[in-house]
Z-matrix of the N, CA and C atoms (Angstrom, degrees):
N
C 1 1.449
C 2 1.539 1 107.80
N 3 1.315 2 116.53 1 132.28
C 4 1.451 3 120.06 2 178.95
C 5 1.534 4 110.33 3 -77.93
N 6 1.329 5 115.45 4 162.77
C 7 1.458 6 119.83 5 178.70
C 8 1.530 7 110.76 6 -61.03
N 9 1.333 8 116.64 7 -38.40
C 10 1.461 9 120.63 8 -179.44
C 11 1.529 10 110.98 9 -66.60
N 12 1.339 11 116.29 10 -44.86
C 13 1.466 12 118.28 11 -178.66
C 14 1.535 13 110.29 12 -68.25
N 15 1.327 14 117.14 13 -33.55
C 16 1.471 15 120.15 14 176.59
C 17 1.528 16 110.34 15 -65.69
N 18 1.326 17 116.50 16 -43.67
C 19 1.462 18 120.46 17 178.56
C 20 1.525 19 110.29 18 -62.74
N 21 1.322 20 117.50 19 -42.00
C 22 1.468 21 121.10 20 178.12
C 23 1.533 22 110.83 21 -61.81
N 24 1.320 23 116.76 22 -39.86
C 25 1.470 24 120.70 23 178.92
C 26 1.530 25 110.08 24 -66.77
N 27 1.320 26 118.01 25 -37.20
C 28 1.453 27 121.26 26 177.49
C 29 1.528 28 110.70 27 -66.10
N 30 1.313 29 117.31 28 -41.73
C 31 1.467 30 121.08 29 177.58
C 32 1.521 31 110.39 30 -62.95
N 33 1.330 32 117.91 31 -42.72
C 34 1.471 33 120.88 32 176.91
C 35 1.525 34 110.93 33 -63.04
N 36 1.326 35 116.39 34 -40.51
C 37 1.467 36 120.64 35 179.16
C 38 1.538 37 110.18 36 -64.96
N 39 1.315 38 116.51 37 -38.94
C 40 1.465 39 120.09 38 177.85
C 41 1.530 40 110.26 39 -63.22
N 42 1.322 41 116.62 40 -40.89
C 43 1.472 42 120.24 41 177.65
C 44 1.515 43 112.27 42 -63.54
N 45 1.335 44 116.17 43 -44.35
C 46 1.469 45 119.87 44 176.94
C 47 1.523 46 109.43 45 -64.35
N 48 1.325 47 117.03 46 -37.78
C 49 1.455 48 120.48 47 177.92
C 50 1.522 49 112.24 48 -64.27
N 51 1.321 50 116.70 49 -36.63
C 52 1.472 51 119.78 50 176.50
C 53 1.526 52 110.16 51 -61.52
N 54 1.333 53 116.27 52 -42.78
C 55 1.467 54 119.75 53 176.82
C 56 1.525 55 110.65 54 -63.60
N 57 1.323 56 117.19 55 -41.11
C 58 1.470 57 120.98 56 176.73
C 59 1.523 58 110.26 57 -62.40
N 60 1.324 59 116.63 58 -39.84
C 61 1.467 60 121.11 59 178.37
C 62 1.530 61 112.03 60 -63.86
N 63 1.301 62 116.85 61 -36.71
C 64 1.474 63 119.88 62 176.26
C 65 1.530 64 110.32 63 -66.28
N 66 1.335 65 116.02 64 -38.49
C 67 1.476 66 119.29 65 176.39
C 68 1.523 67 109.81 66 -63.86
N 69 1.327 68 116.86 67 -44.51
C 70 1.457 69 120.97 68 178.15
C 71 1.518 70 112.11 69 -61.04
N 72 1.333 71 116.06 70 -42.66
C 73 1.475 72 120.16 71 178.03
C 74 1.518 73 110.66 72 -63.03
N 75 1.320 74 117.24 73 -39.42
C 76 1.459 75 120.21 74 178.92
C 77 1.513 76 112.87 75 -63.11
N 78 1.310 77 116.23 76 -44.03
C 79 1.468 78 119.69 77 177.91
C 80 1.535 79 109.78 78 -66.55
N 81 1.325 80 116.48 79 -37.51
C 82 1.461 81 119.18 80 178.55
C 83 1.531 82 110.62 81 -63.06
N 84 1.327 83 117.84 82 -40.28
C 85 1.471 84 121.25 83 178.22
C 86 1.528 85 110.33 84 -60.00
N 87 1.317 86 115.89 85 -47.01
C 88 1.466 87 119.25 86 179.74
C 89 1.526 88 109.89 87 -61.10
N 90 1.302 89 117.30 88 -43.21
C 91 1.456 90 120.98 89 178.63
C 92 1.520 91 112.38 90 -63.04
N 93 1.330 92 116.34 91 -40.81
C 94 1.467 93 120.09 92 178.10
C 95 1.530 94 111.08 93 -63.42
N 96 1.306 95 116.05 94 -43.05
C 97 1.470 96 119.14 95 -179.55
C 98 1.520 97 111.55 96 -65.73
N 99 1.327 98 117.34 97 -39.25
C 100 1.466 99 120.57 98 175.55
C 101 1.526 100 110.26 99 -63.64
N 102 1.316 101 116.70 100 -46.12
C 103 1.478 102 121.25 101 178.96
C 104 1.524 103 110.19 102 -60.91
N 105 1.336 104 118.11 103 -43.38
C 106 1.468 105 121.33 104 -179.75
C 107 1.531 106 111.70 105 -65.32
N 108 1.317 107 116.88 106 -33.55
C 109 1.466 108 119.58 107 178.03
C 110 1.522 109 110.78 108 -65.98
N 111 1.324 110 116.02 109 -31.06
C 112 1.470 111 120.54 110 -179.95
C 113 1.525 112 111.28 111 -84.70
N 114 1.329 113 116.25 112 -45.45
C 115 1.477 114 120.03 113 -173.98
C 116 1.521 115 114.05 114 -89.86
N 117 1.319 116 116.24 115 -16.75
C 118 1.473 117 122.78 116 -175.50
C 119 1.531 118 111.98 117 64.94
N 120 1.329 119 116.34 118 23.58
C 121 1.472 120 121.28 119 175.24
C 122 1.522 121 108.09 120 -68.73
N 123 1.333 122 118.13 121 133.27
C 124 1.461 123 119.55 122 -179.98
C 125 1.532 124 111.64 123 -74.93
N 126 1.317 125 115.87 124 163.71
C 127 1.456 126 120.69 125 173.83
C 128 1.514 127 109.75 126 -60.39
N 129 1.328 128 115.78 127 146.99
C 130 1.454 129 120.84 128 173.60
C 131 1.533 130 108.12 129 -103.19
N 132 1.307 131 115.80 130 133.00
C 133 1.463 132 121.15 131 177.56
C 134 1.529 133 110.66 132 -109.17
N 135 1.338 134 116.72 133 13.06
C 136 1.463 135 120.52 134 178.53
C 137 1.537 136 110.40 135 -60.69
N 138 1.342 137 120.47 136 -42.04
C 139 1.467 138 118.72 137 179.11
C 140 1.544 139 112.00 138 -58.14
N 141 1.314 140 117.40 139 -43.88
C 142 1.470 141 120.68 140 179.54
C 143 1.522 142 110.47 141 -64.52
N 144 1.301 143 117.21 142 -44.09
C 145 1.475 144 120.57 143 -179.77
C 146 1.523 145 111.00 144 -63.13
N 147 1.338 146 116.44 145 -37.57
C 148 1.466 147 120.03 146 177.10
C 149 1.528 148 111.06 147 -64.28
N 150 1.335 149 116.09 148 -46.11
C 151 1.464 150 119.67 149 179.20
C 152 1.526 151 110.62 150 -62.13
N 153 1.311 152 117.12 151 -46.15
C 154 1.465 153 119.81 152 178.90
C 155 1.526 154 111.07 153 -61.25
N 156 1.314 155 117.38 154 -36.19
C 157 1.474 156 120.55 155 176.84
C 158 1.526 157 110.75 156 -65.58
N 159 1.325 158 116.68 157 -39.96
C 160 1.472 159 119.91 158 176.16
C 161 1.522 160 111.25 159 -61.80
N 162 1.329 161 115.99 160 -29.61
C 163 1.470 162 121.30 161 -179.60
C 164 1.528 163 112.17 162 -88.59
N 165 1.324 164 116.61 163 9.49
C 166 1.462 165 120.34 164 174.45
C 167 1.514 166 115.87 165 92.43
N 168 1.314 167 117.93 166 1.62
C 169 1.462 168 120.62 167 177.61
C 170 1.524 169 109.02 168 -92.82
N 171 1.309 170 116.67 169 164.77
C 172 1.463 171 122.11 170 179.25
C 173 1.529 172 110.13 171 -128.82
N 174 1.348 173 116.75 172 75.61
C 175 1.469 174 119.20 173 -179.85
C 176 1.527 175 110.46 174 -68.15
N 177 1.309 176 116.00 175 144.94
C 178 1.455 177 121.06 176 177.02
C 179 1.514 178 111.63 177 -76.29
N 180 1.324 179 115.73 178 166.56
C 181 1.455 180 120.63 179 -179.30
C 182 1.528 181 113.07 180 -64.42
N 183 1.317 182 115.98 181 -18.44
C 184 1.468 183 119.43 182 179.44
C 185 1.534 184 112.86 183 -94.79
N 186 1.329 185 117.58 184 -1.95
C 187 1.465 186 121.16 185 -179.95
C 188 1.538 187 109.58 186 -66.37
N 189 1.335 188 115.46 187 138.47
C 190 1.462 189 121.72 188 179.14
C 191 1.532 190 110.17 189 -128.94
N 192 1.340 191 117.10 190 63.91
C 193 1.468 192 120.74 191 -177.39
C 194 1.544 193 111.81 192 -78.20
N 195 1.314 194 114.81 193 87.84
C 196 1.462 195 121.64 194 -173.58
C 197 1.522 196 113.30 195 -57.41
N 198 1.329 197 117.64 196 -45.08
C 199 1.471 198 119.82 197 -178.40
C 200 1.526 199 110.71 198 -62.13
N 201 1.325 200 117.08 199 -43.22
C 202 1.461 201 120.90 200 178.95
C 203 1.527 202 110.78 201 -65.84
N 204 1.322 203 117.13 202 -31.84
C 205 1.458 204 120.36 203 175.93
C 206 1.526 205 109.50 204 -61.72
N 207 1.331 206 115.99 205 -44.42
C 208 1.468 207 120.21 206 178.34
C 209 1.521 208 111.38 207 -65.13
N 210 1.316 209 117.27 208 -41.59
C 211 1.472 210 120.43 209 178.51
C 212 1.520 211 110.13 210 -58.32
N 213 1.328 212 116.69 211 -46.48
C 214 1.463 213 120.19 212 -179.19
C 215 1.514 214 110.75 213 -67.98
N 216 1.319 215 117.02 214 -43.68
C 217 1.463 216 121.29 215 -177.14
C 218 1.530 217 111.00 216 -61.55
N 219 1.315 218 115.95 217 -55.33
C 220 1.461 219 120.03 218 -176.98
C 221 1.530 220 111.44 219 -72.16
N 222 1.346 221 116.43 220 -36.36
C 223 1.466 222 119.66 221 179.13
C 224 1.528 223 112.01 222 -64.31
N 225 1.327 224 117.30 223 -47.30
C 226 1.463 225 118.78 224 179.22
C 227 1.529 226 110.58 225 -67.68
N 228 1.331 227 116.94 226 -33.07
C 229 1.468 228 118.77 227 175.52
C 230 1.518 229 111.45 228 -60.75
N 231 1.326 230 116.96 229 -45.17
C 232 1.465 231 120.82 230 179.72
C 233 1.527 232 111.33 231 -68.62
N 234 1.327 233 116.76 232 -45.17
C 235 1.466 234 120.26 233 -177.76
C 236 1.523 235 111.12 234 -61.34
N 237 1.323 236 116.84 235 -47.96
C 238 1.469 237 119.12 236 -179.68
C 239 1.523 238 111.57 237 -72.29
N 240 1.325 239 116.56 238 -23.39
C 241 1.460 240 119.67 239 173.82
C 242 1.521 241 111.92 240 -65.84
N 243 1.334 242 117.54 241 -30.40
C 244 1.467 243 119.46 242 178.15
C 245 1.524 244 110.55 243 -59.31
N 246 1.320 245 116.25 244 -40.60
C 247 1.456 246 120.36 245 178.59
C 248 1.525 247 110.50 246 -61.38
N 249 1.323 248 116.21 247 -46.33
C 250 1.469 249 119.84 248 -178.34
C 251 1.514 250 111.58 249 -65.42
N 252 1.346 251 116.58 250 -33.10
C 253 1.458 252 119.47 251 175.49
C 254 1.532 253 112.04 252 -64.87
N 255 1.316 254 116.59 253 -43.85
C 256 1.461 255 119.98 254 177.44
C 257 1.530 256 110.33 255 -64.16
N 258 1.324 257 115.82 256 -39.65
C 259 1.462 258 118.15 257 176.42
C 260 1.525 259 110.83 258 -59.11
N 261 1.332 260 117.12 259 -46.65
C 262 1.474 261 120.32 260 -178.66
C 263 1.523 262 110.75 261 -58.02
N 264 1.313 263 116.67 262 -43.77
C 265 1.462 264 120.68 263 -177.80
C 266 1.520 265 112.30 264 -69.92
N 267 1.331 266 116.97 265 -27.16
C 268 1.466 267 120.08 266 -178.14
C 269 1.526 268 112.82 267 -96.78
N 270 1.351 269 116.57 268 8.96
C 271 1.454 270 120.03 269 174.75
C 272 1.518 271 115.11 270 93.54
N 273 1.325 272 117.94 271 4.33
C 274 1.471 273 121.94 272 176.30
C 275 1.525 274 105.77 273 -93.51
N 276 1.325 275 116.28 274 96.41
C 277 1.462 276 121.53 275 -165.47
C 278 1.517 277 110.97 276 -139.57
N 279 1.320 278 114.69 277 172.96
C 280 1.464 279 121.77 278 170.38
C 281 1.520 280 114.39 279 77.69
N 282 1.341 281 114.97 280 -168.54
C 283 1.472 282 120.87 281 -174.55
C 284 1.532 283 114.16 282 -57.64
N 285 1.325 284 116.78 283 -38.73
C 286 1.464 285 118.11 284 179.49
C 287 1.527 286 110.73 285 -64.12
N 288 1.315 287 117.73 286 -42.71
C 289 1.464 288 120.85 287 177.16
C 290 1.522 289 110.70 288 -64.04
N 291 1.338 290 117.15 289 -37.30
C 292 1.458 291 119.94 290 177.86
C 293 1.522 292 111.18 291 -63.40
N 294 1.326 293 116.92 292 -40.51
C 295 1.471 294 120.31 293 177.86
C 296 1.526 295 110.50 294 -63.85
N 297 1.316 296 117.53 295 -45.25
C 298 1.468 297 120.49 296 177.90
C 299 1.527 298 110.38 297 -61.55
N 300 1.315 299 115.94 298 -40.38
C 301 1.465 300 120.37 299 -178.10
C 302 1.538 301 110.64 300 -66.93
N 303 1.328 302 117.09 301 -33.76
C 304 1.466 303 119.88 302 175.57
C 305 1.516 304 109.96 303 -60.50
N 306 1.320 305 116.56 304 -42.97
C 307 1.468 306 120.37 305 178.75
C 308 1.528 307 109.86 306 -63.92
N 309 1.319 308 117.52 307 -41.23
C 310 1.468 309 120.46 308 177.29
C 311 1.521 310 110.56 309 -60.11
N 312 1.332 311 116.77 310 -45.25
C 313 1.476 312 120.90 311 -179.44
C 314 1.521 313 110.94 312 -61.92
N 315 1.318 314 117.23 313 -46.50
C 316 1.459 315 121.03 314 178.33
C 317 1.520 316 110.88 315 -61.57
N 318 1.334 317 116.62 316 -44.87
C 319 1.462 318 120.95 317 -178.65
C 320 1.522 319 111.39 318 -64.66
N 321 1.329 320 116.52 319 -40.53
C 322 1.471 321 119.91 320 178.38
C 323 1.519 322 110.66 321 -60.34
N 324 1.328 323 116.24 322 -52.30
C 325 1.460 324 120.22 323 -177.77
C 326 1.529 325 110.65 324 -59.13
N 327 1.321 326 116.43 325 -48.05
C 328 1.463 327 119.00 326 -176.87
C 329 1.509 328 112.78 327 -67.79
N 330 1.326 329 116.94 328 -34.26
C 331 1.472 330 119.87 329 177.86
C 332 1.523 331 109.64 330 -63.95
N 333 1.321 332 117.56 331 -48.58
C 334 1.461 333 121.27 332 -179.07
C 335 1.535 334 110.27 333 -64.33
N 336 1.309 335 116.78 334 -47.94
C 337 1.476 336 120.18 335 -175.96
C 338 1.526 337 112.21 336 -65.72
N 339 1.324 338 117.28 337 -37.49
C 340 1.471 339 120.05 338 -178.32
C 341 1.525 340 111.91 339 -84.84
N 342 1.324 341 118.36 340 -34.23
C 343 1.465 342 120.18 341 178.31
C 344 1.523 343 111.28 342 -65.94
N 345 1.329 344 116.59 343 -32.01
C 346 1.468 345 120.17 344 178.66
C 347 1.525 346 112.09 345 -83.21
N 348 1.324 347 117.12 346 -8.90
C 349 1.459 348 121.09 347 -179.33
C 350 1.524 349 113.47 348 80.17
N 351 1.308 350 116.95 349 10.75
C 352 1.462 351 121.73 350 -176.38
C 353 1.527 352 111.72 351 -88.09
N 354 1.329 353 116.48 352 -34.97
C 355 1.452 354 121.07 353 -178.07
C 356 1.508 355 111.53 354 -103.27
N 357 1.321 356 114.17 355 -178.60
C 358 1.460 357 120.45 356 175.20
C 359 1.525 358 107.74 357 -126.09
N 360 1.319 359 117.56 358 151.60
C 361 1.461 360 119.89 359 -177.94
C 362 1.532 361 110.80 360 -59.57
N 363 1.325 362 117.49 361 139.26
C 364 1.464 363 120.44 362 -178.74
C 365 1.530 364 113.33 363 -56.39
N 366 1.308 365 117.91 364 -26.54
C 367 1.467 366 120.07 365 178.84
C 368 1.531 367 110.95 366 -60.46
N 369 1.328 368 116.77 367 -23.01
C 370 1.466 369 120.39 368 -178.92
C 371 1.537 370 112.29 369 -90.37
N 372 1.314 371 117.75 370 -4.57
C 373 1.461 372 121.82 371 -176.91
C 374 1.520 373 111.09 372 -82.73
N 375 1.326 374 117.29 373 154.30
C 376 1.467 375 119.67 374 169.15
C 377 1.528 376 109.90 375 -63.44
N 378 1.310 377 116.40 376 149.38
C 379 1.467 378 122.04 377 -177.04
C 380 1.522 379 112.04 378 -54.04
N 381 1.310 380 117.43 379 -42.37
C 382 1.461 381 120.30 380 -178.61
C 383 1.515 382 112.65 381 -60.51
N 384 1.324 383 117.35 382 -38.66
C 385 1.461 384 120.34 383 179.51
C 386 1.523 385 110.73 384 -68.10
N 387 1.320 386 117.98 385 -37.42
C 388 1.457 387 121.13 386 176.92
C 389 1.521 388 110.54 387 -62.45
N 390 1.327 389 116.27 388 -44.29
C 391 1.462 390 120.62 389 -179.24
C 392 1.522 391 111.05 390 -63.03
N 393 1.318 392 116.72 391 -44.23
C 394 1.470 393 121.28 392 179.02
C 395 1.529 394 110.13 393 -61.48
N 396 1.331 395 117.70 394 -47.58
C 397 1.466 396 121.21 395 -177.72
C 398 1.526 397 110.41 396 -63.72
N 399 1.324 398 116.45 397 -46.63
C 400 1.472 399 119.14 398 179.91
C 401 1.525 400 110.78 399 -63.53
N 402 1.319 401 117.01 400 -38.91
C 403 1.461 402 119.71 401 179.83
C 404 1.511 403 112.73 402 -63.65
N 405 1.332 404 116.97 403 -44.65
C 406 1.464 405 119.92 404 179.65
C 407 1.520 406 110.98 405 -65.54
N 408 1.325 407 117.52 406 -40.30
C 409 1.466 408 120.28 407 179.62
C 410 1.529 409 111.04 408 -68.57
N 411 1.344 410 116.79 409 -34.14
C 412 1.468 411 119.82 410 175.76
C 413 1.526 412 110.55 411 -65.07
N 414 1.334 413 117.06 412 -41.75
C 415 1.468 414 120.03 413 177.24
C 416 1.524 415 109.17 414 -59.55
N 417 1.331 416 117.11 415 -46.51
C 418 1.471 417 120.42 416 177.95
C 419 1.534 418 110.44 417 -54.45
N 420 1.320 419 116.73 418 -50.48
C 421 1.465 420 120.28 419 -174.64
C 422 1.521 421 112.69 420 -68.55
N 423 1.326 422 117.36 421 -38.41
C 424 1.467 423 119.63 422 179.48
C 425 1.525 424 110.25 423 -66.03
N 426 1.328 425 117.15 424 -46.37
C 427 1.469 426 119.46 425 179.28
C 428 1.526 427 110.13 426 -64.41
N 429 1.320 428 117.22 427 -45.81
C 430 1.471 429 120.78 428 178.27
C 431 1.527 430 109.80 429 -57.17
N 432 1.317 431 116.89 430 -46.22
C 433 1.459 432 120.66 431 -179.74
C 434 1.508 433 113.26 432 -64.75
N 435 1.322 434 117.43 433 -42.88
C 436 1.466 435 120.18 434 178.87
C 437 1.525 436 110.94 435 -61.68
N 438 1.321 437 116.37 436 -43.32
C 439 1.468 438 120.21 437 179.70
C 440 1.527 439 110.58 438 -66.44
N 441 1.333 440 116.33 439 -46.02
C 442 1.472 441 119.70 440 -179.73
C 443 1.518 442 110.93 441 -62.60
N 444 1.332 443 117.47 442 -44.18
C 445 1.462 444 120.23 443 -179.94
C 446 1.520 445 111.90 444 -64.21
N 447 1.346 446 116.11 445 -32.60
C 448 1.470 447 119.98 446 177.90
C 449 1.534 448 111.01 447 -73.44
N 450 1.329 449 116.84 448 -38.80
C 451 1.467 450 121.19 449 -176.62
C 452 1.528 451 113.66 450 -75.87
N 453 1.320 452 116.32 451 -29.60
C 454 1.457 453 120.64 452 -170.01
C 455 1.527 454 112.52 453 -121.40
N 456 1.305 455 115.69 454 127.62
C 457 1.469 456 120.13 455 172.47
C 458 1.533 457 107.84 456 -77.96
N 459 1.323 458 117.44 457 153.02
C 460 1.461 459 120.04 458 178.32
C 461 1.533 460 111.80 459 -77.76
N 462 1.327 461 115.37 460 50.70
C 463 1.468 462 121.67 461 -174.56
C 464 1.526 463 113.87 462 -64.93
N 465 1.313 464 117.70 463 -21.26
C 466 1.459 465 121.39 464 -177.96
C 467 1.525 466 112.48 465 -103.71
N 468 1.333 467 116.85 466 11.22
C 469 1.473 468 119.74 467 179.80
C 470 1.516 469 109.77 468 -62.97
N 471 1.302 470 115.06 469 131.72
C 472 1.459 471 120.84 470 -178.97
C 473 1.525 472 110.42 471 -77.42
N 474 1.305 473 115.47 472 146.33
C 475 1.466 474 120.76 473 175.07
C 476 1.517 475 110.25 474 -113.48
N 477 1.311 476 116.55 475 15.05
C 478 1.471 477 121.46 476 -177.80
C 479 1.533 478 110.06 477 -89.59
N 480 1.290 479 116.39 478 108.85
C 481 1.457 480 120.84 479 173.73
C 482 1.501 481 114.08 480 72.30
N 483 1.291 482 115.95 481 164.79
C 484 1.463 483 122.97 482 179.34
C 485 1.524 484 110.68 483 -130.59
N 486 1.318 485 116.48 484 21.56
C 487 1.464 486 121.00 485 179.11
C 488 1.517 487 108.60 486 -129.97
N 489 1.318 488 115.64 487 162.56
C 490 1.470 489 119.68 488 -177.78
C 491 1.514 490 112.84 489 -82.25
N 492 1.307 491 117.48 490 -2.13
C 493 1.486 492 119.85 491 -177.51
C 494 1.508 493 111.78 492 -133.23
């Protein structure tokens, strides 16, 4: 495989991964709404406030910019899905990849929310909120991974060596 054809395959895998990420985000939304109907937890607008802060605005803690919440939710789902798509094509697949991807999703969200000063570190959250957040992000990553693994063959999996060094 030439370097150009490999790069083209990676770009295609990233595109398929973005679609998988949108599917994962969609299932996560449904799960969140079901959970909120049971727990009566209110909507969180921290993702929107973080995105607006990245764009140079300073929304207050009481701001509820619904459209920006959707932009951040679906946008981050697609962007992080690109990574999972590339992983699927390069042979990083299955439950272990889904677990790693959950950590990536959690780390991405917390980095953006805390770097912008909009969120608070998860260590300061009540245990129940941590469990809910981790659960929803795990659902996103598992669905994204299942879709990506189904859409993409591991055609770019390396056969060079069996060690990490």
